C-alpha positions as MATLAB code, in Angstrom:
seq = 'XXXXXXXXXXXXXXXXXXXXXXXXXXXXXXXXXXXXXXXXXXXXXXXXXXXXXXXXXXXXXXXXXXXXXXXXXXXXXXXXXXXXXXXXXXXXXXXXXXXXXXXXXXXXXXXXXXXXXXXXXXXXXXXXXXXXXXXXXXXXXXXXXXXXXXXXXXXXXXXXXXXXXXXXXXXXXXXXXXXXXXXXXXXXXXXXXXXXXXXXXXXXXXXXXXXXXXXXXXXXXXXXXXXXXXXXXXXXX';
ca = [
      15.682  -28.512    7.078;
      16.908  -29.045    3.562;
      19.346  -30.892    1.857;
      19.803  -31.218   -2.144;
      22.761  -32.929   -3.116;
      23.815  -33.478   -6.717;
      19.940  -33.518   -7.934;
      20.159  -33.189  -12.076;
      17.021  -33.546  -14.180;
      16.504  -34.215  -17.537;
      13.883  -34.602  -20.406;
      12.404  -37.356  -22.162;
      14.293  -35.978  -24.920;
      17.666  -35.520  -23.101;
      17.361  -31.743  -22.481;
      18.821  -31.225  -19.111;
      17.305  -29.052  -17.166;
      18.885  -29.590  -13.387;
      22.704  -30.018  -13.435;
      24.654  -31.353  -10.212;
      22.437  -28.929   -7.671;
      23.650  -29.155   -4.123;
      22.710  -26.464   -1.169;
      21.386  -27.151    2.057;
      19.350  -24.628    4.628;
      18.744  -24.818    8.274;
      15.051  -24.392   10.202;
      13.635  -21.003    9.406;
      15.666  -19.434    6.233;
      14.278  -17.130    4.172;
      15.367  -18.090    0.681;
      14.915  -16.840   -2.862;
      15.040  -18.826   -5.521;
      15.613  -16.488   -8.729;
      16.879  -16.819  -12.379;
      15.867  -16.478  -15.916;
      12.947  -18.233  -17.622;
      14.183  -21.847  -18.279;
      17.090  -21.572  -15.217;
      14.974  -24.572  -13.685;
      13.788  -22.682  -10.600;
      10.131  -24.389  -11.035;
      12.005  -27.764  -11.868;
      13.701  -28.022   -8.573;
      10.538  -27.037   -6.686;
       8.823  -29.838   -8.324;
      12.091  -32.103   -7.328;
      12.149  -31.642   -3.624;
       8.294  -32.014   -3.340;
       8.968  -35.045   -5.279;
       6.517  -34.590   -7.895;
       9.036  -35.528  -10.924;
      12.107  -38.040  -11.095;
      15.297  -36.911  -10.049;
      19.340  -37.911   -9.609;
      20.987  -37.230   -6.231;
      19.410  -36.926   -3.189;
      17.000  -34.152   -1.447;
      16.347  -34.513    2.376;
      13.324  -32.708    3.794;
      13.857  -32.557    7.563;
      16.122  -35.393    7.568;
      14.158  -37.164    5.350;
      14.645  -38.540    2.267;
      12.164  -37.791   -0.576;
      11.047  -40.626   -1.943;
       7.749  -42.065   -3.088;
       7.100  -43.815   -0.262;
       7.813  -40.990    2.589;
       6.040  -38.170    0.353;
       3.118  -38.565    2.628;
       5.181  -37.191    5.411;
       7.050  -34.802    3.906;
       4.178  -32.847    2.543;
       2.550  -32.820    5.640;
       5.156  -30.384    6.486;
       5.430  -28.847    3.650;
       2.796  -25.916    1.797;
       3.582  -25.431   -1.547;
       1.505  -22.292   -2.998;
       1.203  -22.831   -7.136;
       1.590  -19.541   -9.206;
      -1.836  -20.725  -10.734;
      -4.232  -19.972   -7.532;
      -6.786  -21.327  -10.151;
      -4.887  -25.125   -9.751;
      -4.733  -24.431   -6.414;
      -7.890  -23.417   -4.962;
     -10.628  -26.555   -6.037;
     -13.432  -26.558   -3.722;
     -16.685  -24.275   -4.263;
     -15.837  -21.782   -1.302;
     -12.827  -20.408    0.477;
     -13.747  -22.533    3.104;
     -13.724  -26.085    1.823;
     -10.438  -25.424    0.169;
      -9.086  -24.678    4.393;
     -11.032  -27.568    5.634;
     -10.129  -30.475    3.504;
      -6.413  -30.927    4.285;
      -6.901  -30.689    7.733;
     -10.183  -33.335    7.150;
      -7.637  -35.181    5.230;
      -4.568  -35.597    7.700;
      -7.102  -36.224   10.602;
      -7.274  -33.358   12.708;
     -10.604  -32.897   14.396;
     -13.131  -30.087   13.188;
     -12.900  -27.491   16.657;
      -8.980  -27.685   15.547;
      -9.436  -27.373   12.350;
     -12.420  -24.500   12.123;
     -10.024  -22.723   15.488;
      -7.068  -22.533   13.061;
      -8.956  -21.291    9.901;
     -10.191  -18.172   11.861;
      -6.773  -17.607   13.326;
      -5.464  -17.841    9.971;
      -7.503  -15.870    8.359;
      -7.362  -13.195   11.136;
      -3.438  -12.939   10.729;
      -3.810  -12.020    6.836;
      -6.805   -9.725    6.989;
      -9.201  -11.477    5.274;
     -11.857  -12.322    7.086;
     -14.398  -11.603    4.957;
     -13.031  -14.106    1.961;
     -13.878  -17.502    4.619;
     -17.419  -18.320    3.097;
     -17.282  -16.435   -0.209;
     -16.954  -18.597   -3.430;
     -13.850  -19.262   -5.463;
     -15.324  -17.862   -8.563;
     -16.460  -14.674   -7.230;
     -13.088  -13.459   -5.692;
     -10.387  -11.634   -7.092;
      -6.997  -12.405   -8.917;
      -5.447  -10.924   -5.778;
      -8.040  -11.878   -3.282;
      -7.873  -15.499   -4.032;
      -3.891  -15.665   -3.921;
      -4.255  -14.227   -0.561;
      -6.713  -17.323   -0.177;
      -3.731  -19.942   -1.293;
      -2.069  -19.052    1.227;
      -4.501  -19.393    3.966;
      -4.877  -22.515    2.263;
      -1.351  -23.621    2.994;
      -0.985  -21.822    6.835;
      -4.355  -23.868    8.135;
      -1.741  -26.778    8.009;
       1.388  -24.983    9.791;
       4.048  -26.158    7.564;
       7.426  -26.356    8.752;
       8.500  -24.815    5.503;
       6.720  -23.185    2.725;
       7.412  -23.282   -1.171;
       6.305  -20.153   -3.462;
       5.690  -20.239   -6.916;
       5.928  -16.396   -8.319;
       3.250  -15.101   -5.724;
       2.942  -12.134   -6.969;
       2.487  -12.982  -10.381;
      -0.133  -10.523  -12.383;
      -1.039   -9.091   -8.837;
      -1.871   -4.874   -9.303;
       0.365   -3.117   -6.288;
      -1.954   -3.335   -3.705;
      -2.326   -6.679   -3.592;
       0.505   -7.082   -4.467;
       1.727   -5.532   -1.198;
      -0.837   -7.555    0.543;
       1.106  -10.734   -0.276;
       4.614   -9.579    0.670;
       3.020   -8.071    3.870;
       1.609  -11.477    4.431;
       4.472  -13.201    3.577;
       6.898  -11.592    5.984;
       3.995  -12.311    8.536;
       5.291  -15.670    8.185;
       7.553  -17.882   11.152;
       7.809  -21.016    8.836;
      10.854  -21.228    6.687;
      10.302  -20.549    3.005;
      11.514  -20.840   -0.432;
      10.571  -18.325   -2.814;
      10.793  -18.047   -6.566;
       9.986  -15.403   -8.715;
      10.985  -12.650  -11.303;
      10.232   -9.760   -9.114;
      13.260   -9.426   -7.767;
      12.107   -6.522   -5.025;
       9.707   -8.727   -3.757;
      12.482  -10.697   -3.236;
      14.361   -8.452   -1.925;
      11.847   -7.437    1.007;
      11.189  -11.269    1.606;
      14.134  -13.276    1.779;
      17.408  -13.301    3.508;
      19.149  -15.636    0.757;
      19.716  -15.782   -2.560;
      20.417  -18.432   -4.650;
      21.073  -17.940   -8.382;
      19.929  -20.301  -11.284;
      21.259  -19.894  -14.757;
      20.634  -22.676  -17.219;
      20.275  -25.280  -14.732;
      23.366  -24.781  -12.177;
      23.607  -22.524   -9.084;
      25.216  -19.421  -10.204;
      25.932  -18.017   -6.898;
      24.179  -18.624   -3.397;
      24.882  -15.648   -0.751;
      23.160  -12.798    0.446;
      20.488  -11.341   -0.632;
      21.527   -7.449   -0.686;
      25.222   -8.700   -2.475;
      23.774  -10.791   -4.871;
      20.825   -8.447   -6.009;
      23.057   -5.790   -5.813;
      25.380   -7.140   -8.292;
      24.293   -5.435  -11.438;
      26.685   -7.325  -14.231;
      26.302  -11.301  -12.231;
      22.346  -10.640  -12.951;
      22.773   -9.274  -16.151;
      25.062  -12.136  -17.281;
      22.416  -14.467  -16.334;
      19.570  -13.016  -17.785;
      18.541  -10.352  -15.197;
      18.045   -7.154  -14.562;
      18.614   -4.810  -11.035;
      15.640   -4.599   -9.325;
      13.616   -1.519   -9.920;
      14.283   -0.111   -6.243;
      18.201   -0.562   -7.073;
      18.355    0.846  -10.516;
];
């Protein structure tokens, strides 16, 4: 499903953010992408979605990420932004959920069925006709996940999905993520959340892959994490 080969990226100033990143992932893999601030996590996600230029090669679903293939790739990939306000731009939750399916040619009937199915799956049926500016941050985060799930993506990429959430809404997001069948890549400083939602962890340090392996092994390696500017998950301290 994912092939990243020798990917590098530098700012115009010459400061290198990603250096020779390579990894592969199969269908349905649940990957946590972790690292200290500035390690290159969000930059790598943007490169995978064709949002920034890069050197090297990235393939999703066997298709190389290029300008002329982005429409196909994005129709099969869901991207949950860290800031839900940047994702929810229509008046109501329902309007946002309708937007992408309409643009990709799905029928009104099929879209309505998907909307109701996803809202029930996430247990947020009450948000369907709510105004985006009148719901809480946690509700908006759940709604932003619903907006992506309506498209039934094969791969979901999430950037800090539990950032700034209270414990109750954090738990709701974790439960929602764990209910998904699609493959996922999640970046987060919430290592306990990564531990609960991911089987594999890729640890970035200064734009390079420092470690790539089973989540329990990497997340319990105190020396490795501290060397990369992180701490053990709270549940393991």
